N, CA, C, O and CB atoms as a CASP TS submission, in Angstrom:
PFRMAT TS
TARGET T0000
AUTHOR 0000-0000-0000
METHOD Language model
MODEL 1
PARENT N/A
ATOM      1  N   MET     1      20.119  98.891 -16.001  1.00  0.00           N
ATOM      2  CA  MET     1      21.156  99.790 -15.516  1.00  0.00           C
ATOM      3  C   MET     1      20.812 101.217 -15.954  1.00  0.00           C
ATOM      4  O   MET     1      20.434 101.450 -17.102  1.00  0.00           O
ATOM      5  CB  MET     1      22.565  99.361 -16.046  1.00  0.00           C
ATOM      6  N   ALA     2      20.945 102.132 -15.057  1.00  0.00           N
ATOM      7  CA  ALA     2      20.691 103.551 -15.366  1.00  0.00           C
ATOM      8  C   ALA     2      21.917 104.114 -16.088  1.00  0.00           C
ATOM      9  O   ALA     2      23.058 103.769 -15.784  1.00  0.00           O
ATOM     10  CB  ALA     2      20.380 104.379 -14.055  1.00  0.00           C
ATOM     11  N   ILE     3      21.641 104.985 -17.045  1.00  0.00           N
ATOM     12  CA  ILE     3      22.752 105.614 -17.755  1.00  0.00           C
ATOM     13  C   ILE     3      23.206 106.838 -16.964  1.00  0.00           C
ATOM     14  O   ILE     3      22.429 107.398 -16.191  1.00  0.00           O
ATOM     15  CB  ILE     3      22.342 106.010 -19.211  1.00  0.00           C
ATOM     16  N   PRO     4      24.453 107.256 -17.151  1.00  0.00           N
ATOM     17  CA  PRO     4      24.961 108.425 -16.428  1.00  0.00           C
ATOM     18  C   PRO     4      24.147 109.679 -16.742  1.00  0.00           C
ATOM     19  O   PRO     4      23.654 109.843 -17.858  1.00  0.00           O
ATOM     20  CB  PRO     4      26.432 108.662 -16.773  1.00  0.00           C
ATOM     21  N   ASN     5      24.011 110.546 -15.771  1.00  0.00           N
ATOM     22  CA  ASN     5      23.269 111.788 -15.938  1.00  0.00           C
ATOM     23  C   ASN     5      24.168 112.930 -16.432  1.00  0.00           C
ATOM     24  O   ASN     5      23.726 113.772 -17.214  1.00  0.00           O
ATOM     25  CB  ASN     5      22.608 112.178 -14.620  1.00  0.00           C
ATOM     26  N   ASP     6      25.399 112.958 -15.988  1.00  0.00           N
ATOM     27  CA  ASP     6      26.342 113.999 -16.402  1.00  0.00           C
ATOM     28  C   ASP     6      26.594 113.866 -17.908  1.00  0.00           C
ATOM     29  O   ASP     6      26.956 112.781 -18.364  1.00  0.00           O
ATOM     30  CB  ASP     6      27.686 113.895 -15.598  1.00  0.00           C
ATOM     31  N   PRO     7      26.414 114.934 -18.693  1.00  0.00           N
ATOM     32  CA  PRO     7      26.536 114.811 -20.147  1.00  0.00           C
ATOM     33  C   PRO     7      27.918 114.374 -20.636  1.00  0.00           C
ATOM     34  O   PRO     7      28.014 113.713 -21.670  1.00  0.00           O
ATOM     35  CB  PRO     7      26.194 116.113 -20.776  1.00  0.00           C
ATOM     36  N   PHE     8      28.981 114.723 -19.924  1.00  0.00           N
ATOM     37  CA  PHE     8      30.322 114.354 -20.357  1.00  0.00           C
ATOM     38  C   PHE     8      30.611 112.880 -20.067  1.00  0.00           C
ATOM     39  O   PHE     8      31.276 112.205 -20.854  1.00  0.00           O
ATOM     40  CB  PHE     8      31.362 115.240 -19.670  1.00  0.00           C
ATOM     41  N   ILE     9      30.114 112.393 -18.948  1.00  0.00           N
ATOM     42  CA  ILE     9      30.247 110.973 -18.645  1.00  0.00           C
ATOM     43  C   ILE     9      29.321 110.175 -19.563  1.00  0.00           C
ATOM     44  O   ILE     9      29.681 109.093 -20.027  1.00  0.00           O
ATOM     45  CB  ILE     9      29.923 110.690 -17.149  1.00  0.00           C
ATOM     46  N   LEU    10      28.136 110.709 -19.822  1.00  0.00           N
ATOM     47  CA  LEU    10      27.185 110.073 -20.735  1.00  0.00           C
ATOM     48  C   LEU    10      27.794 109.952 -22.133  1.00  0.00           C
ATOM     49  O   LEU    10      27.669 108.909 -22.775  1.00  0.00           O
ATOM     50  CB  LEU    10      25.861 110.876 -20.791  1.00  0.00           C
ATOM     51  N   PHE    11      28.440 110.992 -22.597  1.00  0.00           N
ATOM     52  CA  PHE    11      29.118 110.992 -23.902  1.00  0.00           C
ATOM     53  C   PHE    11      30.093 109.822 -23.990  1.00  0.00           C
ATOM     54  O   PHE    11      30.072 109.057 -24.954  1.00  0.00           O
ATOM     55  CB  PHE    11      29.867 112.331 -24.134  1.00  0.00           C
ATOM     56  N   SER    12      30.931 109.693 -22.993  1.00  0.00           N
ATOM     57  CA  SER    12      31.925 108.617 -22.969  1.00  0.00           C
ATOM     58  C   SER    12      31.260 107.246 -22.879  1.00  0.00           C
ATOM     59  O   SER    12      31.655 106.310 -23.574  1.00  0.00           O
ATOM     60  CB  SER    12      32.886 108.809 -21.793  1.00  0.00           C
ATOM     61  N   TYR    13      30.248 107.135 -22.017  1.00  0.00           N
ATOM     62  CA  TYR    13      29.542 105.869 -21.820  1.00  0.00           C
ATOM     63  C   TYR    13      28.876 105.395 -23.110  1.00  0.00           C
ATOM     64  O   TYR    13      29.029 104.238 -23.503  1.00  0.00           O
ATOM     65  CB  TYR    13      28.496 106.013 -20.713  1.00  0.00           C
ATOM     66  N   VAL    14      28.141 106.281 -23.762  1.00  0.00           N
ATOM     67  CA  VAL    14      27.422 105.914 -24.991  1.00  0.00           C
ATOM     68  C   VAL    14      28.416 105.536 -26.085  1.00  0.00           C
ATOM     69  O   VAL    14      28.241 104.512 -26.744  1.00  0.00           O
ATOM     70  CB  VAL    14      26.513 107.080 -25.468  1.00  0.00           C
ATOM     71  N   ASN    15      29.447 106.337 -26.288  1.00  0.00           N
ATOM     72  CA  ASN    15      30.427 106.017 -27.329  1.00  0.00           C
ATOM     73  C   ASN    15      31.121 104.687 -27.055  1.00  0.00           C
ATOM     74  O   ASN    15      31.387 103.928 -27.987  1.00  0.00           O
ATOM     75  CB  ASN    15      31.467 107.131 -27.438  1.00  0.00           C
ATOM     76  N   THR    16      31.414 104.400 -25.808  1.00  0.00           N
ATOM     77  CA  THR    16      32.043 103.131 -25.459  1.00  0.00           C
ATOM     78  C   THR    16      31.108 101.965 -25.776  1.00  0.00           C
ATOM     79  O   THR    16      31.537 100.957 -26.338  1.00  0.00           O
ATOM     80  CB  THR    16      32.434 103.115 -23.971  1.00  0.00           C
ATOM     81  N   CYS    17      29.838 102.102 -25.416  1.00  0.00           N
ATOM     82  CA  CYS    17      28.854 101.046 -25.713  1.00  0.00           C
ATOM     83  C   CYS    17      28.709 100.843 -27.215  1.00  0.00           C
ATOM     84  O   CYS    17      28.687  99.706 -27.686  1.00  0.00           O
ATOM     85  CB  CYS    17      27.485 101.391 -25.097  1.00  0.00           C
ATOM     86  N   LEU    18      28.611 101.929 -27.968  1.00  0.00           N
ATOM     87  CA  LEU    18      28.454 101.819 -29.412  1.00  0.00           C
ATOM     88  C   LEU    18      29.662 101.120 -30.036  1.00  0.00           C
ATOM     89  O   LEU    18      29.514 100.264 -30.908  1.00  0.00           O
ATOM     90  CB  LEU    18      28.260 103.208 -30.036  1.00  0.00           C
ATOM     91  N   ARG    19      30.841 101.490 -29.587  1.00  0.00           N
ATOM     92  CA  ARG    19      32.070 100.896 -30.123  1.00  0.00           C
ATOM     93  C   ARG    19      32.199  99.431 -29.725  1.00  0.00           C
ATOM     94  O   ARG    19      32.427  98.572 -30.576  1.00  0.00           O
ATOM     95  CB  ARG    19      33.292 101.677 -29.639  1.00  0.00           C
ATOM     96  N   ASP    20      32.053  99.147 -28.435  1.00  0.00           N
ATOM     97  CA  ASP    20      32.267  97.787 -27.943  1.00  0.00           C
ATOM     98  C   ASP    20      31.223  96.798 -28.453  1.00  0.00           C
ATOM     99  O   ASP    20      31.534  95.633 -28.700  1.00  0.00           O
ATOM    100  CB  ASP    20      32.266  97.784 -26.437  1.00  0.00           C
ATOM    101  N   GLN    21      29.981  97.266 -28.610  1.00  0.00           N
ATOM    102  CA  GLN    21      28.908  96.383 -29.054  1.00  0.00           C
ATOM    103  C   GLN    21      28.721  96.408 -30.571  1.00  0.00           C
ATOM    104  O   GLN    21      28.004  95.570 -31.117  1.00  0.00           O
ATOM    105  CB  GLN    21      27.612  96.768 -28.375  1.00  0.00           C
ATOM    106  N   GLY    22      29.353  97.353 -31.251  1.00  0.00           N
ATOM    107  CA  GLY    22      29.254  97.454 -32.702  1.00  0.00           C
ATOM    108  C   GLY    22      27.840  97.709 -33.190  1.00  0.00           C
ATOM    109  O   GLY    22      27.403  97.144 -34.192  1.00  0.00           O
ATOM    110  N   ILE    23      27.123  98.580 -32.461  1.00  0.00           N
ATOM    111  CA  ILE    23      25.726  98.852 -32.788  1.00  0.00           C
ATOM    112  C   ILE    23      25.523 100.325 -33.124  1.00  0.00           C
ATOM    113  O   ILE    23      26.398 101.159 -32.893  1.00  0.00           O
ATOM    114  CB  ILE    23      24.815  98.445 -31.627  1.00  0.00           C
ATOM    115  N   THR    24      24.353 100.624 -33.672  1.00  0.00           N
ATOM    116  CA  THR    24      24.000 102.007 -33.976  1.00  0.00           C
ATOM    117  C   THR    24      23.386 102.659 -32.733  1.00  0.00           C
ATOM    118  O   THR    24      23.059 101.986 -31.756  1.00  0.00           O
ATOM    119  CB  THR    24      23.015 102.076 -35.181  1.00  0.00           C
ATOM    120  N   LEU    25      23.242 103.961 -32.797  1.00  0.00           N
ATOM    121  CA  LEU    25      22.607 104.685 -31.700  1.00  0.00           C
ATOM    122  C   LEU    25      21.167 104.213 -31.519  1.00  0.00           C
ATOM    123  O   LEU    25      20.702 104.042 -30.392  1.00  0.00           O
ATOM    124  CB  LEU    25      22.647 106.206 -31.957  1.00  0.00           C
ATOM    125  N   GLU    26      20.471 104.005 -32.622  1.00  0.00           N
ATOM    126  CA  GLU    26      19.083 103.531 -32.552  1.00  0.00           C
ATOM    127  C   GLU    26      19.000 102.172 -31.859  1.00  0.00           C
ATOM    128  O   GLU    26      18.131 101.960 -31.013  1.00  0.00           O
ATOM    129  CB  GLU    26      18.476 103.439 -33.963  1.00  0.00           C
ATOM    130  N   GLU    27      19.891 101.260 -32.210  1.00  0.00           N
ATOM    131  CA  GLU    27      19.914  99.937 -31.576  1.00  0.00           C
ATOM    132  C   GLU    27      20.229 100.040 -30.083  1.00  0.00           C
ATOM    133  O   GLU    27      19.629  99.346 -29.262  1.00  0.00           O
ATOM    134  CB  GLU    27      20.946  99.033 -32.268  1.00  0.00           C
ATOM    135  N   PHE    28      21.172 100.910 -29.744  1.00  0.00           N
ATOM    136  CA  PHE    28      21.535 101.124 -28.343  1.00  0.00           C
ATOM    137  C   PHE    28      20.337 101.622 -27.544  1.00  0.00           C
ATOM    138  O   PHE    28      20.049 101.117 -26.459  1.00  0.00           O
ATOM    139  CB  PHE    28      22.698 102.124 -28.234  1.00  0.00           C
ATOM    140  N   CYS    29      19.642 102.618 -28.089  1.00  0.00           N
ATOM    141  CA  CYS    29      18.499 103.193 -27.382  1.00  0.00           C
ATOM    142  C   CYS    29      17.368 102.175 -27.223  1.00  0.00           C
ATOM    143  O   CYS    29      16.759 102.086 -26.157  1.00  0.00           O
ATOM    144  CB  CYS    29      17.990 104.431 -28.124  1.00  0.00           C
ATOM    145  N   LYS    30      17.089 101.418 -28.270  1.00  0.00           N
ATOM    146  CA  LYS    30      16.044 100.391 -28.180  1.00  0.00           C
ATOM    147  C   LYS    30      16.389  99.341 -27.139  1.00  0.00           C
ATOM    148  O   LYS    30      15.534  98.948 -26.346  1.00  0.00           O
ATOM    149  CB  LYS    30      15.831  99.724 -29.537  1.00  0.00           C
ATOM    150  N   ALA    31      17.620  98.889 -27.135  1.00  0.00           N
ATOM    151  CA  ALA    31      18.051  97.838 -26.205  1.00  0.00           C
ATOM    152  C   ALA    31      18.014  98.300 -24.752  1.00  0.00           C
ATOM    153  O   ALA    31      17.866  97.485 -23.842  1.00  0.00           O
ATOM    154  CB  ALA    31      19.455  97.376 -26.555  1.00  0.00           C
ATOM    155  N   ASN    32      18.150  99.611 -24.535  1.00  0.00           N
ATOM    156  CA  ASN    32      18.220 100.138 -23.174  1.00  0.00           C
ATOM    157  C   ASN    32      16.986 100.943 -22.771  1.00  0.00           C
ATOM    158  O   ASN    32      16.955 101.538 -21.694  1.00  0.00           O
ATOM    159  CB  ASN    32      19.441 100.996 -23.031  1.00  0.00           C
ATOM    160  N   GLY    33      15.968 100.962 -23.639  1.00  0.00           N
ATOM    161  CA  GLY    33      14.738 101.682 -23.317  1.00  0.00           C
ATOM    162  C   GLY    33      14.942 103.176 -23.151  1.00  0.00           C
ATOM    163  O   GLY    33      14.359 103.794 -22.260  1.00  0.00           O
ATOM    164  N   ILE    34      15.768 103.754 -24.006  1.00  0.00           N
ATOM    165  CA  ILE    34      16.118 105.174 -23.926  1.00  0.00           C
ATOM    166  C   ILE    34      15.470 105.926 -25.076  1.00  0.00           C
ATOM    167  O   ILE    34      15.456 105.441 -26.208  1.00  0.00           O
ATOM    168  CB  ILE    34      17.654 105.370 -23.948  1.00  0.00           C
ATOM    169  N   ASP    35      14.940 107.095 -24.797  1.00  0.00           N
ATOM    170  CA  ASP    35      14.388 107.963 -25.836  1.00  0.00           C
ATOM    171  C   ASP    35      15.567 108.568 -26.606  1.00  0.00           C
ATOM    172  O   ASP    35      16.317 109.382 -26.068  1.00  0.00           O
ATOM    173  CB  ASP    35      13.460 109.090 -25.218  1.00  0.00           C
ATOM    174  N   MET    36      15.718 108.165 -27.861  1.00  0.00           N
ATOM    175  CA  MET    36      16.854 108.604 -28.658  1.00  0.00           C
ATOM    176  C   MET    36      16.881 110.118 -28.843  1.00  0.00           C
ATOM    177  O   MET    36      17.953 110.722 -28.799  1.00  0.00           O
ATOM    178  CB  MET    36      16.829 107.925 -30.007  1.00  0.00           C
ATOM    179  N   ASP    37      15.720 110.743 -29.050  1.00  0.00           N
ATOM    180  CA  ASP    37      15.674 112.195 -29.224  1.00  0.00           C
ATOM    181  C   ASP    37      16.125 112.918 -27.961  1.00  0.00           C
ATOM    182  O   ASP    37      16.855 113.907 -28.040  1.00  0.00           O
ATOM    183  CB  ASP    37      14.262 112.641 -29.604  1.00  0.00           C
ATOM    184  N   ALA    38      15.699 112.435 -26.802  1.00  0.00           N
ATOM    185  CA  ALA    38      16.086 113.057 -25.530  1.00  0.00           C
ATOM    186  C   ALA    38      17.586 112.897 -25.289  1.00  0.00           C
ATOM    187  O   ALA    38      18.250 113.828 -24.834  1.00  0.00           O
ATOM    188  CB  ALA    38      15.288 112.440 -24.359  1.00  0.00           C
ATOM    189  N   LEU    39      18.110 111.726 -25.592  1.00  0.00           N
ATOM    190  CA  LEU    39      19.540 111.473 -25.422  1.00  0.00           C
ATOM    191  C   LEU    39      20.353 112.375 -26.356  1.00  0.00           C
ATOM    192  O   LEU    39      21.322 113.007 -25.936  1.00  0.00           O
ATOM    193  CB  LEU    39      19.865 109.982 -25.692  1.00  0.00           C
ATOM    194  N   THR    40      19.950 112.423 -27.608  1.00  0.00           N
ATOM    195  CA  THR    40      20.646 113.251 -28.587  1.00  0.00           C
ATOM    196  C   THR    40      20.596 114.725 -28.195  1.00  0.00           C
ATOM    197  O   THR    40      21.592 115.437 -28.324  1.00  0.00           O
ATOM    198  CB  THR    40      20.038 113.054 -29.977  1.00  0.00           C
ATOM    199  N   GLU    41      19.455 115.178 -27.722  1.00  0.00           N
ATOM    200  CA  GLU    41      19.313 116.579 -27.307  1.00  0.00           C
ATOM    201  C   GLU    41      20.191 116.895 -26.093  1.00  0.00           C
ATOM    202  O   GLU    41      20.820 117.952 -26.033  1.00  0.00           O
ATOM    203  CB  GLU    41      17.843 116.892 -26.985  1.00  0.00           C
ATOM    204  N   LYS    42      20.229 115.986 -25.142  1.00  0.00           N
ATOM    205  CA  LYS    42      21.050 116.204 -23.945  1.00  0.00           C
ATOM    206  C   LYS    42      22.520 116.342 -24.331  1.00  0.00           C
ATOM    207  O   LYS    42      23.222 117.217 -23.824  1.00  0.00           O
ATOM    208  CB  LYS    42      20.866 115.044 -22.935  1.00  0.00           C
ATOM    209  N   LEU    43      22.976 115.483 -25.222  1.00  0.00           N
ATOM    210  CA  LEU    43      24.372 115.565 -25.641  1.00  0.00           C
ATOM    211  C   LEU    43      24.619 116.757 -26.564  1.00  0.00           C
ATOM    212  O   LEU    43      25.700 117.345 -26.534  1.00  0.00           O
ATOM    213  CB  LEU    43      24.785 114.277 -26.338  1.00  0.00           C
ATOM    214  N   ARG    44      23.634 117.117 -27.380  1.00  0.00           N
ATOM    215  CA  ARG    44      23.774 118.293 -28.243  1.00  0.00           C
ATOM    216  C   ARG    44      23.921 119.557 -27.398  1.00  0.00           C
ATOM    217  O   ARG    44      24.705 120.446 -27.727  1.00  0.00           O
ATOM    218  CB  ARG    44      22.560 118.420 -29.192  1.00  0.00           C
ATOM    219  N   ALA    45      23.163 119.625 -26.313  1.00  0.00           N
ATOM    220  CA  ALA    45      23.226 120.784 -25.422  1.00  0.00           C
ATOM    221  C   ALA    45      24.616 120.931 -24.788  1.00  0.00           C
ATOM    222  O   ALA    45      25.016 122.030 -24.402  1.00  0.00           O
ATOM    223  CB  ALA    45      22.158 120.665 -24.326  1.00  0.00           C
ATOM    224  N   ALA    46      25.341 119.818 -24.685  1.00  0.00           N
ATOM    225  CA  ALA    46      26.692 119.847 -24.131  1.00  0.00           C
ATOM    226  C   ALA    46      27.747 120.034 -25.223  1.00  0.00           C
ATOM    227  O   ALA    46      28.944 120.070 -24.938  1.00  0.00           O
ATOM    228  CB  ALA    46      26.968 118.561 -23.356  1.00  0.00           C
ATOM    229  N   GLY    47      27.289 120.155 -26.489  1.00  0.00           N
ATOM    230  CA  GLY    47      28.213 120.424 -27.579  1.00  0.00           C
ATOM    231  C   GLY    47      28.573 119.223 -28.438  1.00  0.00           C
ATOM    232  O   GLY    47      29.465 119.321 -29.280  1.00  0.00           O
ATOM    233  N   PHE    48      27.908 118.099 -28.249  1.00  0.00           N
ATOM    234  CA  PHE    48      28.216 116.887 -29.007  1.00  0.00           C
ATOM    235  C   PHE    48      27.160 116.624 -30.072  1.00  0.00           C
ATOM    236  O   PHE    48      25.972 116.866 -29.857  1.00  0.00           O
ATOM    237  CB  PHE    48      28.328 115.684 -28.068  1.00  0.00           C
ATOM    238  N   THR    49      27.599 116.130 -31.210  1.00  0.00           N
ATOM    239  CA  THR    49      26.671 115.734 -32.266  1.00  0.00           C
ATOM    240  C   THR    49      26.969 114.291 -32.647  1.00  0.00           C
ATOM    241  O   THR    49      28.097 113.819 -32.511  1.00  0.00           O
ATOM    242  CB  THR    49      26.782 116.678 -33.510  1.00  0.00           C
ATOM    243  N   TYR    50      25.941 113.600 -33.124  1.00  0.00           N
ATOM    244  CA  TYR    50      26.090 112.204 -33.501  1.00  0.00           C
ATOM    245  C   TYR    50      26.486 112.096 -34.960  1.00  0.00           C
ATOM    246  O   TYR    50      25.865 112.708 -35.829  1.00  0.00           O
ATOM    247  CB  TYR    50      24.798 111.428 -33.239  1.00  0.00           C
ATOM    248  N   ASP    51      27.519 111.318 -35.223  1.00  0.00           N
ATOM    249  CA  ASP    51      27.976 111.033 -36.580  1.00  0.00           C
ATOM    250  C   ASP    51      27.530 109.610 -36.901  1.00  0.00           C
ATOM    251  O   ASP    51      28.162 108.644 -36.472  1.00  0.00           O
ATOM    252  CB  ASP    51      29.549 111.204 -36.725  1.00  0.00           C
ATOM    253  N   ALA    52      26.442 109.486 -37.655  1.00  0.00           N
ATOM    254  CA  ALA    52      25.870 108.170 -37.951  1.00  0.00           C
ATOM    255  C   ALA    52      26.822 107.298 -38.762  1.00  0.00           C
ATOM    256  O   ALA    52      26.849 106.079 -38.590  1.00  0.00           O
ATOM    257  CB  ALA    52      24.559 108.328 -38.702  1.00  0.00           C
ATOM    258  N   GLU    53      27.593 107.910 -39.633  1.00  0.00           N
ATOM    259  CA  GLU    53      28.528 107.151 -40.459  1.00  0.00           C
ATOM    260  C   GLU    53      29.602 106.479 -39.608  1.00  0.00           C
ATOM    261  O   GLU    53      29.979 105.335 -39.861  1.00  0.00           O
ATOM    262  CB  GLU    53      29.178 108.064 -41.497  1.00  0.00           C
ATOM    263  N   GLN    54      30.090 107.194 -38.600  1.00  0.00           N
ATOM    264  CA  GLN    54      31.136 106.650 -37.735  1.00  0.00           C
ATOM    265  C   GLN    54      30.570 106.022 -36.466  1.00  0.00           C
ATOM    266  O   GLN    54      31.305 105.443 -35.667  1.00  0.00           O
ATOM    267  CB  GLN    54      32.122 107.740 -37.366  1.00  0.00           C
ATOM    268  N   ARG    55      29.257 106.142 -36.292  1.00  0.00           N
ATOM    269  CA  ARG    55      28.561 105.562 -35.135  1.00  0.00           C
ATOM    270  C   ARG    55      29.145 106.040 -33.806  1.00  0.00           C
ATOM    271  O   ARG    55      29.459 105.242 -32.922  1.00  0.00           O
ATOM    272  CB  ARG    55      28.621 104.041 -35.200  1.00  0.00           C
ATOM    273  N   LYS    56      29.282 107.361 -33.688  1.00  0.00           N
ATOM    274  CA  LYS    56      29.762 107.928 -32.425  1.00  0.00           C
ATOM    275  C   LYS    56      29.416 109.394 -32.330  1.00  0.00           C
ATOM    276  O   LYS    56      29.178 110.070 -33.332  1.00  0.00           O
ATOM    277  CB  LYS    56      31.271 107.738 -32.283  1.00  0.00           C
ATOM    278  N   PHE    57      29.394 109.870 -31.093  1.00  0.00           N
ATOM    279  CA  PHE    57      29.227 111.301 -30.847  1.00  0.00           C
ATOM    280  C   PHE    57      30.582 111.943 -30.930  1.00  0.00           C
ATOM    281  O   PHE    57      31.599 111.342 -30.586  1.00  0.00           O
ATOM    282  CB  PHE    57      28.561 111.580 -29.470  1.00  0.00           C
ATOM    283  N   ARG    58      30.584 113.184 -31.396  1.00  0.00           N
ATOM    284  CA  ARG    58      31.828 113.963 -31.514  1.00  0.00           C
ATOM    285  C   ARG    58      31.656 115.283 -30.832  1.00  0.00           C
ATOM    286  O   ARG    58      32.582 116.093 -30.812  1.00  0.00           O
ATOM    287  CB  ARG    58      32.228 114.175 -32.986  1.00  0.00           C
TER
END
């Protein structure tokens, strides 16, 4: 499945997956074949940062 391209929809999609599956960002990216640095940068450019302790973007 392709992930959303729009950064705001992507933000919601990733956080929902992390919460529902109870996984880390690294685990999510590995399971979906996603470059974690590229994903993090795309969301950072939209104003979101990853909180590893809470396992979600803010």
